[in-house]
C-alpha positions in Angstrom: -19.6 -9.4 -13.0 -21.2 -7.1 -14.6 -17.6 -5.5 -17.5 -19.1 -2.4 -15.9 -18.7 -2.5 -12.2 -15.4 -4.6 -13.5 -14.6 -2.2 -15.0 -14.9 0.9 -13.0 -13.1 -1.3 -10.4 -10.3 -1.6 -13.1 -9.8 2.0 -13.1 -10.4 2.7 -8.9 -7.7 -0.1 -9.4 -5.1 1.9 -11.5 -5.7 5.3 -10.0 -5.1 4.2 -7.1 -1.7 2.3 -8.3 -0.1 5.9 -9.6 -1.6 7.5 -6.6 1.0 4.7 -4.8 3.2 5.3 -7.0 3.9 8.8 -6.8 3.9 8.4 -2.6 6.3 6.7 -3.0 8.6 8.5 -5.2 8.2 10.6 -2.3 9.4 8.7 0.1 13.1 7.4 -1.7 13.9 11.7 -2.9 13.7 11.9 0.8 17.0 12.7 2.1 16.7 11.2 5.0 14.3 8.5 4.2 16.5 5.8 3.6 19.4 6.8 7.0 21.1 9.3 4.6 21.0 11.6 7.9 21.6 8.9 10.3 24.8 9.7 11.2 23.2 12.6 13.1 21.3 11.3 15.6 25.0 9.0 16.8 26.9 12.5 17.3 28.0 14.4 20.5 26.7 17.5 18.9 24.8 20.2 20.9 21.7 18.7 19.9 18.5 18.4 22.1 17.9 15.1 23.0 14.9 15.4 22.3 15.5 16.7 19.0 16.2 13.9 17.9 14.1 11.5 19.0 11.2 14.0 17.2 14.2 13.4 14.3 13.9 9.5 14.5 10.6 8.8 15.4 9.9 11.0 11.7 12.1 9.5 10.2 10.8 5.9 11.5 7.0 7.1 11.5 7.9 7.9 7.2 10.0 4.7 7.6 6.7 2.3 8.0 4.6 4.7 5.5 6.9 3.4 2.0 6.7 0.1 3.4 2.9 0.1 4.0 2.1 2.0 0.3 4.4 -1.1 -1.3 2.6 -3.4 0.5 -0.5 -1.9 -0.7 1.6 -1.5 -4.4 2.2 -4.8 -4.4 -1.9 -6.7 -3.3 -4.0 -3.6 -6.1 -0.6 -4.4 -9.0 -2.0 -9.1 -8.1 -4.7 -7.4 -8.0 -4.3 -6.2 -11.4 -3.0 -9.1 -13.0 -5.7 -11.4 -11.5 -8.2 -8.5 -13.9 -6.2 -9.6 -17.0 -5.7 -12.9 -16.5 -9.8 -13.1 -15.9 -10.3 -14.6 -12.6 -10.6 -10.8 -10.0 -13.5 -11.2 -8.6 -13.5 -14.9 -7.4 -11.5 -16.3 -3.6 -8.1 -17.5 -3.6 -8.9 -19.8 -0.9 -13.0 -21.2 -1.6 -13.3 -20.2 -5.4 -16.6 -18.8 -5.0 -17.3 -15.5 -6.0 -16.2 -12.6 -4.1 -19.9 -10.4 -3.6 -19.5 -6.9 -5.9 -20.0 -5.2 -2.6 -17.0 -6.3 -1.1 -14.4 -6.1 -4.2 -15.9 -2.1 -4.0 -15.4 -1.5 -0.6 -11.9 -3.5 -1.1 -11.0 -3.7 -4.9 -7.9 -6.1 -3.6 -9.5 -8.7 -1.9 -8.0 -11.9 -2.2 -11.0 -14.7 0.1 -14.6 -13.6 0.9 -15.6 -13.1 3.7 -16.5 -16.0 5.6 -19.6 -16.1 8.4 -17.2 -17.1 10.7 -14.5 -13.9 10.9 
């Protein structure tokens, strides 16, 4: 792989890593994200059931986004480790070179796209 292309892909991955880490930190700093206010959902107060449903939906949505970002961060870290090891761009299943176009579109790609897909 061309060194300049590899450098651009590494920069893209490092930028994505910083963005993901910042978002994950923001999720963790939300008071109600990590079930900080779940007790409110269990109480019998004068809160309208629709409001409780909305609150629960928002919390579940945030948790889903948090877990998705954590998983993506793992993929980005894996790709950066492969760059450092000199194995980036090599299919983990076939050992073939992953096309640069695929890596530009999906820098965390681990495999080539088979013709059957």
